[in-house]
Each structure stands twice: as structure tokens, then as C-alpha cells.
C-alpha positions in Angstrom: -26.9 -71.4 2.2 -23.9 -70.3 0.1 -22.2 -73.7 0.2 -25.4 -75.5 -1.0 -25.8 -72.9 -3.9 -22.2 -73.3 -5.0 -22.6 -77.1 -5.0 -25.7 -76.7 -7.1 -23.9 -74.3 -9.5 -21.0 -76.8 -9.9 -23.5 -79.6 -10.8 -25.2 -77.4 -13.3 -21.8 -76.4 -14.9 -20.8 -80.0 -15.2 -24.1 -80.7 -17.1 -23.3 -77.7 -19.5 -19.9 -79.2 -20.2 -21.5 -82.6 -20.9 -23.8 -81.0 -23.3 -21.0 -78.9 -24.9 -19.1 -82.1 -25.5 -22.0 -83.8 -27.2 -22.5 -80.8 -29.5 -18.8 -80.1 -30.1 -19.2 -76.6 -28.6 -15.5 -75.9 -27.6 -16.1 -72.3 -26.4 -18.9 -73.5 -24.0 -16.7 -76.2 -22.7 -13.8 -73.8 -22.0 -15.9 -71.2 -20.3 -17.8 -73.6 -18.1 -14.4 -75.2 -17.2 -13.2 -71.9 -16.0 -16.4 -71.4 -14.0 -16.1 -74.8 -12.4 -12.5 -74.0 -11.4 -13.5 -70.7 -9.8 -16.4 -72.2 -8.0 -14.5 -75.2 -6.8 -11.9 -72.9 -5.2 -14.6 -70.8 -3.6 -16.5 -73.9 -2.4 -13.3 -75.3 -0.9 -12.8 -72.0 0.9 -16.3 -71.9 2.4 -16.0 -75.5 3.5 -12.7 -74.9 5.2 -14.1 -71.9 7.0 -16.9 -74.0 8.3 -14.8 -76.9 9.6 -15.0 -77.0 13.4 -12.0 -75.8 15.2 -11.3 -75.8 19.0 -10.6 -72.4 20.6 -7.9 -72.0 23.3 -9.7 -72.4 26.7 -8.8 -68.8 27.7 -10.8 -67.6 24.7 -13.9 -69.7 24.9 -15.9 -67.3 27.2 -15.1 -64.3 25.1 -16.3 -66.1 22.0 -19.5 -67.2 23.8 -20.3 -63.9 25.6 -18.9 -61.3 23.2 -18.2 -62.7 19.7 -20.9 -65.4 19.4 -22.1 -64.0 16.0 -18.7 -65.0 14.5 -17.8 -68.5 13.8 -15.0 -70.0 15.9 -12.7 -69.7 12.8 -13.7 -66.1 12.1 -13.1 -65.2 15.7 -9.8 -66.8 15.8 -8.7 -65.0 12.7 -9.9 -61.7 14.0 -8.2 -62.3 17.4 -4.9 -63.0 15.9 -4.8 -59.7 13.9 -4.8 -57.8 17.3 -1.8 -57.2 19.6 -1.8 -58.0 23.4 -0.7 -55.1 25.6 -0.4 -54.2 29.3 -1.0 -51.1 31.3 -0.4 -50.6 35.0 -2.4 -47.7 36.5 -1.9 -45.4 33.5 -4.1 -43.9 30.9 -5.0 -46.1 28.0 -7.0 -43.4 26.3 -7.2 -39.6 26.8 -10.3 -37.5 26.2 -10.2 -35.5 23.0 -7.3 -37.6 21.3 -7.9 -39.2 17.9 -7.7 -43.0 18.3 -5.9 -45.3 15.8 -6.9 -48.6 17.6 -9.9 -50.6 18.9 -9.4 -52.3 22.1 -10.9 -55.0 24.3 -10.2 -55.7 27.9 -8.8 -59.1 28.6 -8.0 -58.9 32.3 -8.3 -56.3 35.1 -10.6 -53.2 35.1 -10.5 -49.8 33.8 -12.3 -46.5 34.9 -14.0 -44.4 32.3 -14.3 -40.7 33.1 -15.5 -37.5 31.4 -14.3 -34.1 32.6 -12.8 -35.8 35.7 -16.1 -37.4 36.6 -16.3 -41.2 36.7 -19.0 -42.5 34.5 -18.3 -46.3 34.3 -16.0 -49.1 35.2 -15.3 -51.8 32.7 -13.9 -55.3 32.9 -13.1 -58.4 30.8 -15.0 -58.5 27.5 -15.7 -54.8 27.2 -14.5 -52.6 24.3 -12.9 -49.4 24.6 -12.5 -46.7 21.9 -15.4 -48.3 19.9 -17.1 -44.9 19.5 -14.0 -43.6 17.8 -13.9 -46.6 15.5 -17.5 -46.3 14.5 -17.7 -42.5 14.2 -14.0 -41.7 13.4 -14.2 -38.9 16.0 -11.7 -38.2 18.9 -12.2 -40.1 22.2 -15.1 -38.6 24.2 -13.7 -39.9 27.6 -10.6 -40.8 29.5 -9.9 -44.5 30.1 -7.5 -45.4 33.0 -6.3 -48.7 34.2 -7.1 -49.8 37.7 -3.9 -51.5 38.6 -2.6 -54.0 36.0 -4.8 -54.4 32.9 -4.2 -56.7 30.0 -6.0 -55.8 26.7 -5.9 -56.5 23.0 -5.7 -53.7 20.4 -6.6 -53.8 16.8 -5.3 -51.2 14.3 -8.4 -49.3 13.0 -7.0 -49.0 9.3 -6.6 -52.8 9.3 -10.1 -53.3 10.5 -11.4 -51.0 7.8 -9.4 -53.0 5.2 -11.5 -56.1 6.2 -14.4 -54.5 4.1 -12.4 -55.5 1.0 -11.3 -59.0 1.9 -13.9 -60.2 4.5 -17.0 -57.7 4.4 -19.1 -60.1 6.4 -16.6 -60.1 9.2 -16.6 -56.3 9.4 -20.5 -56.3 9.5 -20.5 -58.8 12.4 -17.9 -56.6 14.3 -20.2 -53.6 13.8 -23.1 -55.6 15.3 -20.9 -56.7 18.3 -19.9 -53.1 18.9 -23.5 -51.9 18.7 -24.5 -54.5 21.4 -21.6 -53.4 23.6 -22.7 -49.7 23.4 -26.3 -50.7 24.3 -25.0 -52.6 27.3 -22.9 -49.5 28.4 -25.8 -47.1 28.1 -28.0 -49.3 30.1 -25.4 -49.6 32.7 -24.8 -45.9 32.9 -28.5 -45.1 33.0 -29.0 -47.6 35.8 -26.1 -46.3 37.8 -27.5 -42.6 37.4 -30.8 -43.8 38.7 -29.3 -45.5 41.7 -27.3 -42.3 42.5 -30.4 -40.1 42.1 -32.4 -42.3 44.5 -29.6 -42.1 47.0 -29.6 -38.3 46.7 -33.4 -38.1 47.1 -33.2 -40.3 50.2 -30.5 -38.1 51.7 -32.6 -35.0 51.1 -35.6 -36.7 52.8 -33.6 -37.4 55.9 
């Protein structure tokens, strides 16, 4: 646990300063005082991040079902870097276009189609343009809103910048997106199997 390790390091540096004071070693005192200051700041930061916070009621299910690998504070920080948007019956993503954002459906449903053939329907808590974010390639399908849809969009460049300031947050996001992709693949495979069984039954009749 990083908090425990930093606390242990602080205690050891206090011991070093005590020893340096007894031996009149001024340089050791100065260097360990600098180390104590740095570790005290980092320890405070970690402690503040771990303090429990209460999420808004409308976000509790999203944190529980989608972003559970993030702490509530990490989730809220990540959420607030996005921008809420609305679309009413139009296209959110067009196949073949290069995407600059990663989006998550907050309310409503969208239809995902490839070459004018519907392949999936997605609702609250499902990502769109996640493949473009992970591979940096153009969108492989169209995404169209079924009526009014509310979604949140994150700028991809800002998300990549997390690697510099909060690398663990980006790693958790990639794990979340991987889980979302697995769910979609299973859903598409199951839907194809159901359609194939229906076709086979029709042929038998």
C-alpha cells in the first residue's frame, strides 16, 4: 500500500535527521528535510484522494456498473473532464470518420450499423468510439440516436494527456473499455446465433 510505504519512509527520514543532528552532519539534515517535505506532500495527496466522497445519485449506478475499478474520487474527476451533449435522431458517429472524442451514453439508446446493416443497440452505460480511442483508427460503424439521446464526450487528446498526470487512471480506463468491448462482442455473437436459429427454423418449415 503506497500510503503505508510513504508513512514508513517519513518515519525513517525523521530518524536520519535525528542521527544527523547528533553527529552534526548538516548536509544529511538538509537532504532528509527536503525528502520529508516531498513525501509529506505526496502522502497528503494520496490521503486526500482516498477520503470517502458521496457521488451524485444520478451517477451512482454508472460508477457501480461501469467505473467500479475507479475510486469515487477518480470517477468524479474523470466525469467532470467530459462534456454533456444531446442528439435527437441524428448521427453521432459516421463510419470511416476519424474520431476526436470518446463518448458514453447517459440516457436513451443508439443504433450501431455497419454498411447500413444494424449490428447492435446500445443504452445507458455503453461507450461509443472506444475502438477509435484504443486503436487511433477511423470509426468502423455508424452510430445513430434513436430519438433523444444524452451522452458525455471526452476529448481524446486530453485523455491521452492523463498518462503524464494520472497514469493509473488511464490504465483503469483502458481496462473499463476492454470490458465494454467484450460485452459488446458477446452480445453481437448471441444476437447472430439467435438470428441464425430463426433462419434455420424458417427453412425447416
